[in-house]
Backbone of each chain as ProteinMPNN parsed JSONL, in Angstrom:
{"seq_chain_A": "MTSASHLGVALATVGQSSAVVIGSNKLIGLAFWLVVLAALGTLEGLSRLTRVPVPTASDIVARYLRHPVVRAGAIAVWLYAGWHLFSH", "coords_chain_A": {"N_chain_A": [[57.155, 21.587, -91.22], [59.032, 18.755, -90.048], [60.835, 15.947, -91.665], [60.533, 13.549, -90.037], [58.86, 14.354, -88.35], [56.595, 14.135, -90.006], [56.752, 11.692, -90.475], [56.315, 10.485, -88.015], [53.547, 11.361, -87.704], [52.331, 10.035, -89.766], [52.831, 7.412, -88.954], [51.152, 7.379, -86.81], [48.579, 7.825, -87.655], [48.198, 5.26, -89.159], [48.387, 3.533, -87.051], [46.017, 4.454, -85.658], [44.094, 3.762, -87.45], [44.228, 1.202, -87.687], [43.82, 0.442, -85.172], [41.085, 0.987, -85.025], [40.055, -0.685, -87.042], [40.469, -2.956, -85.654], [38.83, -2.605, -83.234], [36.318, -2.385, -84.349], [36.236, -4.925, -85.874], [35.947, -6.517, -83.34], [33.517, -5.694, -82.386], [31.819, -6.363, -84.322], [32.024, -9.138, -84.193], [31.278, -9.617, -81.572], [28.61, -8.883, -81.683], [27.691, -10.648, -83.548], [27.928, -13.187, -82.164], [26.539, -12.711, -79.812], [23.991, -12.496, -81.087], [23.606, -15.363, -81.945], [23.749, -16.606, -79.574], [21.325, -15.697, -78.302], [19.427, -16.252, -80.202], [19.434, -18.917, -79.781], [18.9, -19.364, -77.176], [16.283, -18.083, -77.473], [14.903, -20.03, -79.101], [15.043, -22.268, -77.332], [13.508, -21.054, -75.114], [10.995, -20.578, -76.383], [10.027, -23.1, -76.854], [9.857, -24.136, -74.362], [8.008, -22.559, -73.193], [5.984, -21.897, -74.774], [3.396, -23.136, -77.233], [4.55, -23.555, -79.554], [5.881, -25.413, -82.128], [8.861, -26.425, -81.456], [11.741, -28.274, -80.707], [12.983, -28.861, -77.532], [16.366, -28.368, -76.251], [17.017, -30.471, -74.697], [15.107, -32.425, -75.58], [16.328, -32.93, -78.239], [18.589, -33.833, -77.585], [18.101, -36.137, -76.128], [16.695, -37.479, -78.116], [18.377, -37.781, -80.449], [20.973, -38.219, -79.528], [20.83, -40.709, -78.373], [22.278, -43.235, -78.444], [24.523, -44.934, -76.565], [27.319, -44.57, -77.348], [27.57, -42.627, -79.088], [26.602, -40.684, -77.464], [28.695, -40.379, -75.63], [30.537, -39.609, -77.168], [29.83, -37.093, -77.887], [30.098, -35.999, -75.247], [32.8, -36.073, -75.047], [33.605, -34.198, -77.19], [32.309, -31.86, -76.179], [33.792, -31.579, -73.72], [36.359, -30.925, -74.926], [35.644, -28.565, -76.462], [35.404, -26.997, -73.853], [38.041, -27.121, -72.979], [39.305, -25.801, -75.198], [38.063, -23.332, -75.38], [38.189, -22.366, -72.559], [40.587, -22.82, -71.043], [42.748, -23.202, -72.985]], "CA_chain_A": [[57.074, 20.162, -90.401], [60.372, 18.136, -90.639], [60.269, 14.493, -92.251], [60.387, 12.81, -88.878], [57.197, 14.545, -87.682], [55.659, 13.749, -91.041], [56.652, 10.098, -90.237], [55.336, 10.303, -86.811], [52.032, 11.633, -88.076], [51.799, 8.951, -90.747], [52.584, 6.105, -88.088], [49.77, 7.504, -85.899], [47.31, 7.594, -88.537], [48.184, 4.008, -89.429], [47.955, 2.938, -85.653], [44.541, 4.696, -85.366], [43.109, 3.041, -88.561], [44.585, -0.384, -87.284], [42.812, 0.317, -83.753], [39.543, 1.188, -85.554], [39.688, -2.07, -87.434], [40.484, -3.911, -84.519], [37.646, -2.241, -82.495], [35.15, -2.759, -85.191], [35.991, -6.362, -85.74], [35.6, -6.99, -82.028], [32.166, -5.378, -82.197], [31.046, -7.283, -85.197], [32.071, -10.431, -83.584], [30.49, -9.71, -80.5], [27.126, -8.77, -82.04], [27.402, -11.859, -84.211], [27.919, -14.259, -81.217], [25.238, -12.396, -79.062], [22.877, -12.979, -81.659], [23.694, -16.607, -81.998], [23.286, -17.202, -78.28], [19.818, -15.002, -78.39], [18.613, -17.059, -81.056], [19.285, -20.27, -79.265], [18.076, -19.014, -76.093], [14.811, -17.797, -77.851], [14.379, -21.435, -79.497], [14.784, -22.915, -75.776], [12.363, -20.412, -74.221], [9.762, -20.844, -77.304], [9.81, -24.596, -76.929], [9.425, -24.492, -72.992], [6.922, -21.599, -72.844], [4.776, -21.719, -75.576], [3.141, -24.269, -77.993], [5.274, -23.71, -80.941], [6.434, -26.994, -82.29], [10.147, -26.39, -81.654], [12.111, -29.232, -79.64], [14.008, -28.447, -76.567], [17.727, -28.889, -76.383], [17.029, -31.82, -73.963], [14.612, -33.328, -76.453], [17.106, -33.21, -79.304], [19.83, -34.702, -76.953], [17.334, -37.347, -75.637], [16.22, -38.271, -79.334], [19.391, -37.908, -81.41], [22.035, -38.646, -79.018], [20.297, -41.769, -77.329], [23.129, -44.289, -78.342], [25.704, -44.494, -75.523], [28.658, -44.258, -77.939], [27.201, -41.104, -79.66], [26.546, -39.686, -76.319], [30.177, -40.226, -75.037], [31.353, -38.791, -78.329], [29.218, -35.844, -77.547], [30.645, -35.603, -73.916], [34.162, -35.808, -75.355], [33.399, -32.909, -77.901], [32.0, -30.855, -74.969], [35.064, -31.507, -73.059], [37.296, -30.373, -75.8], [35.168, -27.152, -76.427], [35.73, -26.273, -72.721], [39.564, -26.78, -72.931], [39.752, -24.769, -76.078], [37.539, -22.0, -74.835], [38.505, -21.35, -71.383], [41.83, -23.153, -70.604], [43.763, -23.466, -73.763]], "C_chain_A": [[58.291, 19.349, -91.009], [59.772, 16.563, -91.325], [60.109, 13.802, -91.193], [59.296, 13.096, -88.362], [56.346, 13.994, -88.672], [55.392, 12.009, -90.738], [55.926, 9.734, -89.141], [53.976, 10.455, -87.107], [51.392, 10.467, -88.968], [51.676, 7.618, -89.844], [51.346, 6.191, -87.201], [48.62, 7.316, -86.358], [47.295, 6.097, -88.763], [47.814, 3.367, -88.07], [46.669, 2.932, -85.407], [43.705, 3.921, -86.24], [43.214, 1.459, -88.048], [43.8, -0.598, -86.315], [41.384, 0.343, -84.033], [39.133, -0.248, -86.137], [39.562, -2.973, -86.561], [39.25, -3.89, -83.681], [36.529, -2.812, -83.181], [34.92, -4.193, -85.414], [35.403, -7.039, -84.519], [34.004, -6.855, -81.831], [31.393, -6.277, -83.107], [30.973, -8.7, -84.458], [31.35, -10.668, -82.27], [29.099, -9.677, -80.625], [26.734, -10.064, -82.637], [27.156, -13.094, -83.116], [26.758, -14.114, -80.195], [24.042, -12.669, -79.788], [22.441, -14.459, -81.817], [23.007, -17.049, -80.525], [21.609, -16.638, -77.961], [19.007, -15.856, -79.142], [18.546, -18.401, -80.343], [18.494, -20.392, -78.077], [16.521, -18.738, -76.334], [14.194, -19.058, -78.329], [14.016, -22.212, -78.182], [13.321, -22.35, -75.251], [10.897, -20.773, -75.08], [9.364, -22.185, -77.034], [9.26, -24.894, -75.485], [8.048, -23.709, -72.68], [5.572, -21.368, -73.505], [4.415, -23.169, -76.362], [3.819, -24.465, -79.457], [6.127, -24.616, -81.034], [7.956, -26.81, -82.393], [10.706, -27.18, -80.42], [13.138, -28.44, -78.601], [15.244, -28.88, -76.697], [17.942, -30.494, -75.96], [16.23, -32.767, -74.966], [15.634, -33.732, -77.617], [18.217, -34.024, -78.837], [19.136, -36.18, -76.791], [17.14, -38.154, -77.058], [17.323, -38.715, -80.104], [20.713, -38.596, -81.035], [21.833, -39.776, -77.945], [21.206, -42.978, -77.484], [24.24, -44.053, -77.41], [27.03, -44.01, -76.002], [28.656, -42.883, -78.508], [27.244, -40.322, -78.47], [27.866, -39.555, -75.682], [30.847, -39.43, -75.796], [30.975, -37.44, -77.961], [29.945, -35.105, -76.425], [31.957, -35.171, -74.385], [34.355, -34.338, -76.078], [33.278, -31.72, -76.93], [33.061, -30.51, -74.208], [36.096, -30.694, -73.75], [36.865, -28.847, -75.774], [35.502, -26.402, -75.136], [37.213, -26.01, -72.637], [39.827, -25.807, -73.951], [39.35, -23.467, -75.694], [38.013, -21.41, -73.632], [39.849, -21.799, -70.731], [42.943, -23.058, -71.491], [44.063, -22.074, -74.12]], "O_chain_A": [[58.515, 19.282, -92.218], [58.601, 16.198, -91.427], [59.124, 13.1, -91.428], [58.628, 12.19, -87.864], [55.354, 13.373, -88.29], [54.364, 11.333, -90.756], [55.054, 8.865, -89.158], [53.215, 9.576, -86.704], [50.229, 10.07, -88.896], [50.704, 6.866, -89.91], [50.644, 5.22, -86.918], [47.699, 6.772, -85.749], [46.196, 5.604, -88.512], [46.832, 2.625, -88.079], [46.047, 1.933, -85.044], [42.655, 3.438, -85.817], [42.258, 0.684, -88.076], [43.068, -1.588, -86.307], [40.57, -0.241, -83.317], [38.116, -0.854, -85.798], [38.64, -3.787, -86.598], [38.651, -4.93, -83.407], [35.83, -3.671, -82.642], [33.825, -4.733, -85.255], [34.557, -7.931, -84.581], [33.326, -7.702, -81.25], [30.408, -6.89, -82.696], [29.903, -9.254, -84.205], [30.896, -11.766, -81.945], [28.373, -10.306, -79.855], [25.655, -10.589, -82.361], [26.22, -13.877, -83.278], [26.113, -15.074, -79.771], [23.06, -13.072, -79.165], [21.262, -14.813, -81.832], [21.964, -17.691, -80.405], [20.832, -17.37, -77.348], [17.9, -16.181, -78.714], [17.455, -18.972, -80.374], [17.624, -21.242, -77.89], [15.653, -19.1, -75.539], [13.016, -19.253, -78.033], [12.906, -22.703, -77.981], [12.303, -23.01, -75.043], [9.881, -21.17, -74.509], [8.146, -22.354, -76.994], [8.369, -25.728, -75.322], [7.145, -24.206, -72.007], [4.516, -20.895, -73.084], [5.067, -24.187, -76.131], [3.599, -25.37, -80.262], [7.057, -24.758, -80.24], [8.4, -27.058, -83.514], [10.315, -26.915, -79.283], [13.925, -27.554, -78.935], [15.333, -29.927, -77.338], [18.612, -31.383, -76.485], [16.708, -33.884, -75.166], [15.712, -34.93, -77.888], [18.761, -34.837, -79.585], [19.616, -37.2, -77.284], [17.406, -39.354, -77.116], [17.363, -39.891, -80.465], [21.407, -39.293, -81.776], [22.461, -39.831, -76.887], [20.984, -43.865, -76.66], [24.868, -42.996, -77.479], [27.761, -43.257, -75.359], [29.611, -42.112, -78.411], [27.921, -39.294, -78.46], [28.095, -38.464, -75.16], [31.659, -38.615, -75.356], [31.88, -36.641, -77.722], [30.336, -33.94, -76.507], [32.301, -34.006, -74.185], [35.111, -33.475, -75.63], [34.058, -30.768, -76.923], [33.335, -29.332, -73.982], [36.668, -29.8, -73.127], [37.543, -27.994, -75.202], [35.869, -25.232, -75.244], [37.652, -24.911, -72.297], [40.603, -24.905, -73.637], [40.157, -22.537, -75.659], [38.243, -20.204, -73.536], [40.235, -21.081, -69.809], [44.059, -22.856, -71.013], [44.998, -21.819, -74.879]]}, "seq_chain_B": "MRSRRVRSLSFTVVILLTSAWASGWHRFTWGARFGTFGCALAVLGVAFLWRHRHMRARSSGGAIAPLPIVNLAGAAIWLAIILVAAVWDVLGLLTPPDQHHLTLSAIELAYRPLHALLFACWLAIGCVLAYEPIRRKGRGRP", "coords_chain_B": {"N_chain_B": [[7.827, -32.544, -56.831], [7.821, -29.628, -56.289], [10.376, -29.833, -55.061], [11.824, -30.6, -56.956], [12.014, -28.437, -58.701], [13.124, -26.439, -57.007], [15.557, -27.703, -56.691], [16.591, -27.471, -59.142], [16.644, -24.744, -59.541], [18.61, -23.984, -57.811], [20.674, -25.172, -58.454], [21.095, -23.567, -61.087], [21.624, -21.208, -60.172], [24.064, -21.698, -58.746], [25.536, -22.435, -61.111], [25.662, -20.021, -62.351], [26.839, -18.212, -60.58], [29.385, -19.476, -60.305], [30.241, -19.247, -62.963], [30.436, -16.769, -63.248], [32.669, -16.287, -61.455], [34.578, -17.871, -62.731], [35.136, -16.52, -65.141], [37.083, -14.819, -64.633], [39.486, -16.035, -64.515], [42.574, -16.859, -65.856], [43.718, -17.821, -69.163], [45.842, -20.438, -70.195], [46.911, -21.112, -67.741], [47.412, -23.109, -64.604], [45.193, -22.773, -62.844], [43.013, -21.957, -64.528], [42.941, -24.439, -66.094], [42.58, -26.549, -64.098], [40.276, -25.488, -62.679], [38.309, -25.269, -64.91], [38.051, -28.087, -65.718], [37.597, -29.033, -63.272], [34.988, -27.903, -62.768], [33.663, -29.048, -64.772], [33.866, -31.702, -64.354], [32.325, -31.797, -61.728], [29.799, -31.005, -62.698], [29.0, -33.068, -64.483], [29.002, -35.131, -62.828], [27.267, -34.44, -60.981], [24.734, -34.264, -62.638], [24.73, -36.855, -63.656], [24.165, -38.324, -61.287], [21.461, -37.313, -60.715], [20.294, -38.279, -62.876], [20.546, -41.09, -62.476], [19.045, -41.388, -60.248], [16.602, -40.548, -60.98], [15.925, -42.25, -62.91], [15.811, -44.528, -61.468], [13.722, -44.061, -59.89], [11.708, -44.153, -61.697], [11.63, -46.594, -62.651], [11.274, -48.237, -60.66], [8.579, -47.519, -60.462], [7.535, -48.791, -62.762], [7.553, -47.814, -65.308], [8.722, -46.811, -68.578], [10.588, -44.423, -69.733], [9.365, -42.583, -72.169], [10.63, -41.801, -75.787], [10.983, -38.636, -76.599], [8.94, -36.82, -79.134], [10.143, -35.41, -81.789], [10.186, -32.321, -83.418], [10.848, -32.303, -86.868], [11.182, -29.883, -88.35], [11.509, -28.03, -86.523], [13.941, -29.064, -85.211], [15.637, -28.776, -87.455], [15.813, -26.018, -87.648], [17.334, -25.533, -85.043], [19.76, -27.019, -85.984], [20.579, -25.307, -88.078], [21.365, -22.783, -87.14], [23.157, -23.67, -85.407], [25.141, -24.659, -87.37], [25.636, -22.33, -89.163], [26.888, -20.586, -87.153], [29.063, -22.516, -86.695], [30.256, -22.237, -89.258], [30.891, -19.678, -89.218], [32.788, -19.178, -87.184], [34.885, -20.934, -88.346], [35.511, -19.28, -90.562], [36.432, -17.171, -89.345], [38.735, -17.789, -88.519], [40.433, -16.915, -90.679], [40.757, -14.46, -90.648], [42.822, -11.533, -91.246], [46.294, -11.306, -89.631], [46.825, -8.897, -88.468], [44.202, -8.038, -87.561], [41.305, -8.156, -85.334], [40.295, -11.441, -84.325], [37.109, -13.144, -85.422], [36.387, -15.278, -84.179], [34.853, -17.313, -81.817], [36.421, -17.811, -79.471], [38.065, -15.839, -79.547], [36.566, -13.502, -78.982], [35.306, -13.931, -76.768], [37.239, -14.039, -75.09], [37.948, -11.351, -75.124], [35.775, -9.902, -73.895], [34.678, -9.958, -70.851], [32.014, -10.554, -69.524], [30.79, -11.943, -71.544], [32.354, -14.163, -71.665], [31.948, -15.179, -69.02], [28.99, -15.659, -69.593], [29.11, -17.645, -71.584], [30.464, -19.441, -70.494], [28.581, -20.343, -68.439], [26.604, -21.289, -70.17], [28.02, -23.439, -71.442], [28.348, -25.259, -69.086], [25.717, -25.868, -68.685], [25.187, -27.244, -71.051], [26.525, -29.463, -70.722], [25.429, -30.673, -68.562], [22.864, -31.216, -69.597], [23.639, -33.155, -71.492], [24.51, -35.009, -69.715], [22.576, -35.744, -68.063], [20.203, -36.387, -69.566], [18.321, -39.472, -70.152], [19.845, -42.568, -71.433], [18.594, -44.243, -74.196], [18.2, -47.566, -75.419], [17.964, -48.848, -78.797], [14.907, -49.542, -79.766], [13.539, -49.346, -77.425], [11.022, -47.81, -75.627], [8.967, -45.131, -76.916], [8.624, -44.668, -80.477]], "CA_chain_B": [[7.627, -31.617, -58.106], [8.434, -28.465, -56.093], [11.825, -29.887, -54.466], [12.907, -30.605, -58.143], [12.154, -26.849, -58.848], [13.984, -25.987, -56.045], [16.855, -28.32, -56.926], [17.035, -26.811, -60.572], [16.906, -23.292, -59.566], [19.644, -23.63, -56.714], [21.791, -25.497, -59.589], [21.294, -22.677, -62.063], [22.347, -20.234, -59.476], [25.277, -22.131, -58.448], [26.255, -22.468, -62.275], [25.837, -18.617, -62.734], [27.795, -17.835, -59.539], [30.67, -20.285, -60.515], [30.639, -18.812, -64.323], [31.066, -15.174, -62.973], [33.978, -16.475, -60.834], [35.568, -18.443, -63.768], [35.584, -15.577, -66.113], [38.341, -14.199, -64.009], [40.504, -17.218, -64.762], [43.477, -16.456, -66.996], [43.817, -19.071, -69.89], [46.98, -21.097, -69.963], [47.079, -21.183, -66.345], [46.847, -24.443, -64.089], [44.11, -22.513, -62.164], [42.046, -22.278, -65.437], [42.662, -25.905, -66.269], [42.001, -27.361, -62.814], [38.964, -24.883, -62.58], [37.415, -25.732, -65.884], [37.784, -29.397, -65.614], [36.887, -29.543, -61.911], [33.573, -27.533, -62.915], [33.131, -30.046, -65.634], [33.536, -33.281, -63.519], [31.222, -31.64, -60.928], [28.315, -31.089, -63.3], [28.685, -34.376, -65.134], [28.523, -36.04, -61.669], [25.706, -34.205, -60.262], [23.75, -34.62, -63.701], [24.758, -38.57, -63.613], [23.417, -38.683, -60.128], [20.322, -37.037, -60.967], [19.707, -39.296, -63.772], [20.423, -42.435, -61.779], [17.928, -41.306, -59.207], [15.329, -40.299, -61.944], [15.572, -43.651, -63.565], [15.43, -45.58, -60.369], [12.231, -43.786, -59.493], [10.85, -44.447, -62.876], [11.813, -48.031, -62.909], [10.263, -48.786, -59.351], [6.805, -47.322, -60.928], [7.253, -49.681, -63.921], [7.258, -47.053, -66.367], [9.928, -46.419, -69.251], [10.656, -43.195, -70.255], [9.237, -42.496, -74.004], [11.349, -40.842, -76.297], [10.297, -37.387, -77.079], [8.679, -36.542, -80.226], [10.908, -34.274, -82.196], [9.529, -31.857, -84.834], [11.814, -32.211, -87.685], [11.548, -28.442, -89.01], [12.115, -27.215, -85.391], [15.206, -29.362, -85.165], [16.406, -28.222, -88.525], [16.305, -24.651, -87.142], [18.634, -25.703, -84.218], [20.9, -27.397, -86.659], [20.774, -24.486, -89.153], [21.867, -21.972, -86.238], [24.708, -24.107, -85.041], [25.921, -24.653, -88.669], [25.983, -21.054, -89.319], [27.937, -20.256, -85.951], [30.343, -23.237, -86.972], [30.915, -21.679, -90.468], [31.399, -18.111, -88.907], [33.92, -19.559, -86.464], [35.872, -21.212, -89.19], [35.845, -18.224, -91.442], [36.948, -16.141, -88.357], [40.321, -17.79, -88.444], [41.002, -16.371, -91.992], [40.928, -12.939, -90.505], [44.171, -11.174, -91.101], [46.839, -11.171, -88.401], [46.727, -7.749, -87.823], [42.97, -7.747, -87.172], [40.879, -8.983, -84.46], [39.758, -12.573, -84.925], [35.876, -13.091, -85.207], [36.071, -16.477, -83.76], [34.162, -17.259, -80.533], [37.219, -17.919, -78.588], [38.788, -14.689, -79.329], [35.701, -12.654, -78.739], [34.755, -14.208, -75.325], [38.452, -13.645, -74.374], [37.898, -9.69, -75.001], [34.626, -9.624, -73.009], [34.419, -10.978, -69.505], [30.604, -10.883, -69.472], [30.572, -12.762, -72.71], [32.972, -15.377, -71.026], [30.782, -15.707, -68.052], [27.712, -16.29, -70.089], [29.564, -18.853, -72.379], [30.967, -20.834, -69.463], [27.45, -20.908, -67.986], [25.927, -22.184, -71.207], [28.812, -24.684, -71.605], [27.954, -26.151, -68.145], [24.35, -26.215, -68.921], [25.037, -28.15, -72.026], [27.288, -30.704, -69.951], [24.469, -30.904, -67.475], [21.862, -31.973, -70.516], [24.115, -34.245, -72.002], [24.753, -36.152, -68.645], [21.253, -35.969, -67.257], [19.278, -37.263, -70.313], [18.739, -40.726, -70.154], [20.229, -43.009, -72.837], [17.792, -45.451, -74.462], [18.62, -48.291, -76.493], [17.068, -48.756, -79.948], [13.632, -50.622, -79.644], [12.851, -49.264, -76.129], [10.371, -46.436, -75.58], [8.276, -44.81, -78.082], [9.647, -44.344, -81.89]], "C_chain_B": [[8.403, -30.054, -57.647], [10.072, -28.634, -55.764], [12.623, -29.914, -55.805], [12.915, -29.066, -58.716], [13.228, -26.141, -58.234], [15.604, -26.238, -56.344], [17.454, -27.468, -58.22], [17.527, -25.431, -60.271], [18.234, -22.918, -58.774], [20.715, -24.079, -57.788], [22.033, -24.312, -60.416], [21.921, -21.492, -61.306], [23.618, -20.378, -59.134], [26.142, -21.96, -59.937], [26.829, -20.989, -62.708], [26.928, -17.973, -61.852], [29.335, -18.276, -60.012], [31.218, -19.554, -61.986], [31.149, -17.324, -64.176], [32.517, -15.563, -62.322], [34.923, -16.938, -61.954], [35.819, -17.456, -64.695], [36.826, -14.631, -65.896], [39.68, -14.891, -64.192], [41.291, -16.717, -66.049], [43.84, -17.861, -67.798], [45.487, -19.372, -69.795], [47.553, -21.05, -68.411], [46.7, -22.302, -65.69], [45.6, -23.882, -63.487], [42.796, -22.58, -63.227], [41.67, -23.679, -65.738], [41.882, -26.565, -65.29], [40.665, -26.749, -62.602], [37.838, -25.516, -63.513], [37.043, -27.14, -65.787], [37.161, -29.93, -64.229], [35.362, -29.13, -62.128], [32.951, -28.76, -63.863], [32.562, -31.354, -65.03], [32.399, -32.938, -62.4], [30.156, -31.743, -61.618], [28.087, -32.263, -63.906], [28.549, -35.102, -63.673], [27.381, -35.886, -60.98], [24.598, -34.733, -61.239], [23.382, -36.245, -63.698], [23.89, -38.8, -62.415], [21.936, -38.583, -60.092], [19.529, -37.998, -61.755], [19.621, -40.636, -63.277], [19.214, -42.393, -60.86], [16.582, -41.282, -60.156], [14.808, -41.642, -62.349], [15.302, -44.595, -62.449], [13.997, -45.096, -59.867], [11.497, -44.121, -60.496], [10.613, -45.909, -62.919], [10.872, -48.869, -61.703], [8.899, -48.529, -59.772], [6.573, -48.267, -62.079], [7.231, -48.948, -65.124], [8.541, -46.714, -67.125], [9.692, -45.197, -69.844], [10.467, -43.101, -71.695], [10.312, -41.624, -74.309], [10.771, -39.785, -76.806], [10.242, -37.55, -78.673], [9.299, -35.301, -80.88], [10.469, -33.62, -83.566], [10.743, -31.604, -85.588], [12.414, -30.616, -88.325], [11.996, -27.839, -87.722], [13.613, -27.86, -85.041], [16.19, -28.869, -86.204], [16.889, -26.716, -88.192], [17.347, -24.72, -86.205], [19.743, -25.986, -84.956], [21.377, -25.986, -87.657], [21.755, -23.152, -88.238], [23.3, -22.41, -85.953], [25.776, -24.226, -86.338], [26.541, -23.286, -88.974], [27.117, -20.559, -88.224], [29.267, -20.992, -86.218], [31.077, -22.668, -88.13], [31.643, -20.32, -90.015], [32.76, -18.416, -88.358], [35.036, -19.989, -87.293], [36.509, -20.143, -90.155], [36.591, -17.205, -90.745], [38.376, -16.474, -88.412], [41.167, -17.285, -89.574], [41.263, -15.038, -91.727], [42.432, -12.615, -90.514], [45.019, -10.965, -89.787], [46.692, -9.954, -87.583], [45.228, -7.06, -87.418], [42.416, -8.435, -86.087], [40.275, -9.999, -85.07], [38.032, -12.277, -84.513], [35.406, -14.501, -84.623], [35.631, -16.187, -82.148], [35.329, -17.197, -79.235], [37.94, -16.627, -78.117], [38.011, -13.728, -78.921], [35.575, -12.812, -77.238], [36.085, -13.918, -74.511], [38.569, -11.895, -74.009], [36.684, -9.38, -74.042], [34.531, -10.466, -72.035], [33.006, -11.415, -69.256], [30.399, -12.053, -70.383], [31.195, -14.308, -72.148], [32.343, -16.18, -69.99], [29.693, -16.535, -68.584], [28.184, -17.739, -70.92], [30.172, -20.001, -71.505], [29.606, -21.355, -68.866], [26.802, -21.915, -69.126], [26.736, -23.355, -71.569], [28.446, -25.752, -70.441], [26.589, -26.8, -68.343], [24.121, -27.454, -70.042], [25.536, -29.597, -71.711], [26.249, -31.263, -69.13], [23.275, -31.754, -68.284], [22.479, -33.087, -70.925], [24.463, -35.583, -71.051], [23.382, -36.66, -68.241], [20.191, -36.774, -68.257], [19.392, -38.487, -70.466], [18.994, -41.156, -71.571], [19.35, -44.331, -73.024], [18.334, -46.121, -75.434], [17.562, -48.469, -77.487], [16.062, -50.086, -79.485], [12.977, -50.166, -78.267], [12.199, -47.861, -76.281], [9.612, -46.37, -76.863], [9.038, -44.287, -79.224], [9.565, -42.768, -81.92]], "O_chain_B": [[9.245, -29.456, -58.317], [10.904, -27.794, -56.106], [13.754, -29.442, -55.916], [13.972, -28.629, -59.17], [14.052, -25.414, -58.788], [16.544, -25.445, -56.29], [18.562, -26.932, -58.252], [18.615, -25.005, -60.658], [18.854, -21.87, -58.954], [21.65, -23.301, -57.979], [23.212, -23.97, -60.503], [22.758, -20.819, -61.907], [24.374, -19.406, -59.154], [27.254, -21.433, -59.94], [27.928, -20.732, -63.198], [27.817, -17.282, -62.348], [30.281, -17.49, -60.055], [32.415, -19.321, -62.151], [32.055, -16.81, -64.832], [33.501, -15.02, -62.825], [36.014, -16.381, -62.073], [36.956, -17.541, -65.159], [37.39, -13.911, -66.72], [40.774, -14.349, -64.031], [40.751, -16.268, -67.061], [44.195, -18.866, -67.182], [46.26, -18.53, -69.338], [48.758, -20.941, -68.184], [45.598, -22.72, -66.045], [44.691, -24.698, -63.639], [41.741, -23.122, -62.902], [40.524, -24.128, -65.701], [40.773, -27.06, -65.491], [39.797, -27.57, -62.307], [36.81, -26.082, -63.141], [35.852, -27.453, -65.77], [36.453, -30.925, -64.079], [34.497, -29.908, -61.724], [31.867, -29.294, -63.626], [31.455, -31.89, -65.09], [31.564, -33.815, -62.183], [29.379, -32.62, -61.24], [26.909, -32.621, -63.923], [27.553, -35.825, -63.692], [26.65, -36.747, -60.492], [23.696, -35.475, -60.85], [22.272, -36.776, -63.723], [22.877, -39.484, -62.567], [21.213, -39.451, -59.603], [18.42, -38.443, -61.46], [18.67, -41.338, -63.621], [18.461, -43.363, -60.772], [15.635, -42.038, -59.941], [13.666, -42.08, -62.21], [14.472, -45.481, -62.65], [13.21, -45.947, -59.451], [10.37, -44.473, -60.149], [9.511, -46.383, -63.196], [10.067, -49.791, -61.836], [8.038, -49.34, -59.431], [5.404, -48.535, -62.36], [6.822, -49.583, -66.097], [9.486, -46.33, -66.436], [8.638, -44.953, -70.432], [11.355, -43.515, -72.441], [10.87, -40.872, -73.51], [9.879, -40.048, -77.613], [11.07, -38.137, -79.37], [8.941, -34.193, -80.481], [10.403, -34.248, -84.623], [11.613, -30.847, -85.156], [13.557, -30.284, -88.639], [12.947, -27.065, -87.828], [14.445, -27.077, -84.582], [17.357, -28.588, -85.93], [18.023, -26.282, -88.395], [18.331, -24.015, -86.43], [20.759, -25.33, -84.726], [22.572, -25.78, -87.868], [22.765, -22.68, -88.76], [24.33, -21.77, -86.168], [26.972, -23.94, -86.282], [27.758, -23.115, -89.032], [28.208, -20.165, -88.635], [30.361, -20.447, -86.074], [32.305, -22.577, -88.116], [32.761, -19.974, -90.398], [33.776, -18.01, -88.923], [36.141, -19.502, -87.054], [37.696, -20.103, -90.476], [37.317, -16.422, -91.359], [39.212, -15.572, -88.361], [42.394, -17.216, -89.497], [41.97, -14.408, -92.513], [43.224, -13.313, -89.882], [44.427, -10.441, -88.843], [46.495, -9.911, -86.368], [45.077, -5.893, -87.058], [43.046, -9.448, -85.781], [39.727, -9.826, -86.159], [37.659, -11.497, -83.637], [34.218, -14.82, -84.596], [35.932, -15.216, -81.453], [35.092, -16.6, -78.185], [38.304, -16.307, -76.985], [38.652, -12.833, -78.371], [35.741, -11.83, -76.514], [35.995, -13.578, -73.331], [39.069, -11.347, -73.027], [36.845, -8.363, -73.367], [34.315, -11.66, -72.241], [32.789, -12.543, -68.815], [29.856, -13.075, -69.962], [30.572, -15.366, -72.226], [32.195, -17.401, -69.965], [29.429, -17.693, -68.261], [27.548, -18.785, -70.788], [30.307, -21.187, -71.808], [29.412, -22.566, -68.761], [26.561, -23.107, -68.937], [26.12, -24.317, -72.026], [28.262, -26.935, -70.727], [26.36, -28.002, -68.202], [23.254, -28.328, -70.008], [25.129, -30.632, -72.238], [26.253, -32.491, -69.038], [22.782, -32.768, -67.791], [21.862, -34.134, -70.731], [24.632, -36.747, -71.414], [23.127, -37.858, -68.114], [19.454, -37.657, -67.82], [20.469, -38.889, -70.906], [18.637, -40.571, -72.593], [19.356, -45.277, -72.236], [18.937, -45.526, -76.327], [16.384, -48.293, -77.179], [16.363, -51.191, -79.033], [11.868, -50.632, -78.004], [12.708, -46.938, -76.917], [9.575, -47.262, -77.71], [10.001, -43.542, -79.039], [10.165, -42.135, -82.788]]}, "name": "protein", "num_of_chains": 2, "seq": "MTSASHLGVALATVGQSSAVVIGSNKLIGLAFWLVVLAALGTLEGLSRLTRVPVPTASDIVARYLRHPVVRAGAIAVWLYAGWHLFSHMRSRRVRSLSFTVVILLTSAWASGWHRFTWGARFGTFGCALAVLGVAFLWRHRHMRARSSGGAIAPLPIVNLAGAAIWLAIILVAAVWDVLGLLTPPDQHHLTLSAIELAYRPLHALLFACWLAIGCVLAYEPIRRKGRGRP"}
């Protein structure tokens, strides 16, 4: 095997391991965010469908974001999140 | 009551269909910008309109909507999950540049169904923020 082909094999190995890291990171991230979404969905479902004393998201908004300025701030943060996640 | 259910169900279907469509938009394009903020304005407008109607119907009956009683432990669970997600998102920025970021924005960019799901959740949150009545201090049940 020539030194050039050795170099080629080495580069391919580095590329593969990097791709594996990227792939596993994506899967870890996907799993984490799906768990978070599932947890929030479960809380909302529990509060609406059972007698478990967990507030719904609407109850929390109505209770803690009842001041007009706070509500306007929350809507601004919501708009920023949309800009950051979907158009930026 | 039935008409409210039908209305909510049709709104949910519209949000889901829009989210599936929106997942095809490419970031940094005018289409994504106009589409995202167009959807935001539409959701806020519809929710404000519903809130206005709901409040008018209540006030004509002479009733003030009571503040909901929120169980603190339950609210703490919500807060804990949101805090863990926020900390993870910030720490995800520290991922080395040659590795895939663990942030929500990087992950949802890689998976179109997650993008659609997140867009639907975002619209639903906006709807709740705009729909829930604003009560000034001293009104309603403490």
